[in-house]
N, C-alpha and C positions, 0 to 999 in steps of 0.2 A: 506495499499499501503507498510505504514510502518514498520507493523509484518514481511509481506513478506520478506524484506530486512533485518531484524533483525535474521528471522529464517534461511535466506541464509548465514547471517555473523557468526551465531552459529555452522551450519553446516560445513563451512569451518574452523573451530577452533579445531574441533574436532581431537584430535591424540593420539597417544600411550599412552602419560603421561595423560592426563584428561580424556579420554576414551579409558582405555586398555579392551583388550578382552583377554577372560580366556589362550589364545595362547601368547599373549602379555607377561601376568602376569607369565605365567610358563618359559616363555623365560629369564626375567628380576631376577626371583626369583632365577634360574638357574645360569646364569653369576655372580650375586652377589654372592651366596654361593660359585663358585669357586675362582671368585676374591679375598673375604677376606680370604678363606683358603689360598692360594696363598700367599697374602700379609704376612699371621701371620706365615707362612712358612720359608717366607725370611727374615723377622723381626727378627725371633728366631733361625735361623741359622740351620734349621731342628731342632729345640726345643734343640739344646744347652746352649742356652743364653738364660737370661729373656727377657719376653717381655715387660716388664715395663721399659724402658729406654728412657732417655730425648733425645738421639739422633735421634729418629724416629716420632719427633713431625709431621711431613710432612705425613707421613704414617697414624699417628691416625688420622689424618684430611680428609684425603680421605677416611678412613675406615666408619668415622662418616659421611661425606656427603653423602657416597652411601648408607648407611642404611638409612639415611633419606629420600633419593628419593627413594629407594626403598619402604620404609614405606608408601610414600605420594602414589605411583603408587599402591600400595596395596590396600590403604585406597579409591582411587579412585574407583579401579574396584568393590569394594565391594559397594559403594554409588550408582555408575550406576549400577550394576547389583540388588540392591533393587529398584531404581526408573524404572528400566526396566521391572521388576517384577509385579510393581504397576499398567503399562500402559495396562496390559492384565487382 
Protein backbone atom coordinates (compact mmCIF):
# COMPACT_ATOMS: atom_id res chain seq x y z
CA UNK A 1 0.00 0.00 0.00
CA UNK A 2 2.88 2.36 0.74
CA UNK A 3 4.52 1.81 -2.62
CA UNK A 4 1.32 2.78 -4.41
CA UNK A 5 1.26 6.08 -2.54
CA UNK A 6 4.91 6.75 -3.32
CA UNK A 7 4.34 5.92 -7.01
CA UNK A 8 1.40 8.32 -7.18
CA UNK A 9 3.42 11.06 -5.52
CA UNK A 10 6.29 10.55 -7.96
CA UNK A 11 3.90 10.73 -10.92
CA UNK A 12 2.50 14.01 -9.62
CA UNK A 13 5.99 15.53 -9.27
CA UNK A 14 6.80 15.02 -12.94
CA UNK A 15 7.03 18.38 -14.67
CA UNK A 16 8.77 19.90 -17.67
CA UNK A 17 11.96 20.58 -15.69
CA UNK A 18 12.44 17.14 -14.16
CA UNK A 19 11.02 15.08 -17.04
CA UNK A 20 11.16 17.18 -20.23
CA UNK A 21 9.94 15.83 -23.52
CA UNK A 22 11.71 16.39 -26.82
CA UNK A 23 9.25 19.19 -27.62
CA UNK A 24 9.90 20.86 -24.24
CA UNK A 25 13.65 20.67 -24.82
CA UNK A 26 13.43 22.20 -28.29
CA UNK A 27 11.22 25.04 -27.02
CA UNK A 28 13.53 25.77 -24.08
CA UNK A 29 16.67 25.71 -26.26
CA UNK A 30 15.05 28.02 -28.81
CA UNK A 31 13.87 30.50 -26.18
CA UNK A 32 17.26 30.38 -24.46
CA UNK A 33 19.15 31.02 -27.71
CA UNK A 34 16.91 33.93 -28.67
CA UNK A 35 17.04 35.37 -25.14
CA UNK A 36 20.82 35.20 -24.83
CA UNK A 37 21.22 36.68 -28.31
CA UNK A 38 18.92 39.59 -27.50
CA UNK A 39 20.72 40.22 -24.20
CA UNK A 40 24.10 40.29 -25.94
CA UNK A 41 22.79 42.61 -28.64
CA UNK A 42 21.24 44.96 -26.08
CA UNK A 43 24.30 45.11 -23.82
CA UNK A 44 26.68 45.77 -26.68
CA UNK A 45 24.32 48.30 -28.30
CA UNK A 46 24.30 46.36 -31.56
CA UNK A 47 27.98 45.45 -31.17
CA UNK A 48 29.29 49.01 -30.83
CA UNK A 49 30.36 48.66 -27.17
CA UNK A 50 32.47 46.10 -25.39
CA UNK A 51 30.56 43.15 -23.95
CA UNK A 52 32.75 43.01 -20.83
CA UNK A 53 31.64 46.00 -18.80
CA UNK A 54 31.06 46.19 -15.03
CA UNK A 55 27.73 47.96 -15.36
CA UNK A 56 26.17 44.83 -16.90
CA UNK A 57 26.69 42.51 -13.91
CA UNK A 58 22.96 41.82 -13.50
CA UNK A 59 22.63 40.89 -17.15
CA UNK A 60 25.62 38.55 -16.81
CA UNK A 61 23.91 36.95 -13.81
CA UNK A 62 20.72 36.49 -15.83
CA UNK A 63 22.70 34.86 -18.62
CA UNK A 64 24.50 32.52 -16.24
CA UNK A 65 21.31 31.51 -14.44
CA UNK A 66 19.41 30.87 -17.67
CA UNK A 67 22.34 28.86 -19.03
CA UNK A 68 22.45 26.84 -15.81
CA UNK A 69 18.72 26.11 -15.96
CA UNK A 70 18.87 25.20 -19.63
CA UNK A 71 21.76 22.83 -19.02
CA UNK A 72 19.89 21.17 -16.14
CA UNK A 73 16.80 20.64 -18.31
CA UNK A 74 18.98 19.25 -21.10
CA UNK A 75 20.71 16.85 -18.71
CA UNK A 76 17.35 15.79 -17.28
CA UNK A 77 16.07 15.10 -20.79
CA UNK A 78 18.99 12.82 -21.60
CA UNK A 79 18.76 11.08 -18.21
CA UNK A 80 15.05 10.36 -18.57
CA UNK A 81 15.50 9.33 -22.20
CA UNK A 82 18.19 6.88 -21.19
CA UNK A 83 16.07 5.39 -18.40
CA UNK A 84 13.02 5.19 -20.70
CA UNK A 85 15.12 3.35 -23.30
CA UNK A 86 16.24 0.85 -20.66
CA UNK A 87 12.66 0.03 -19.67
CA UNK A 88 11.92 -1.57 -23.03
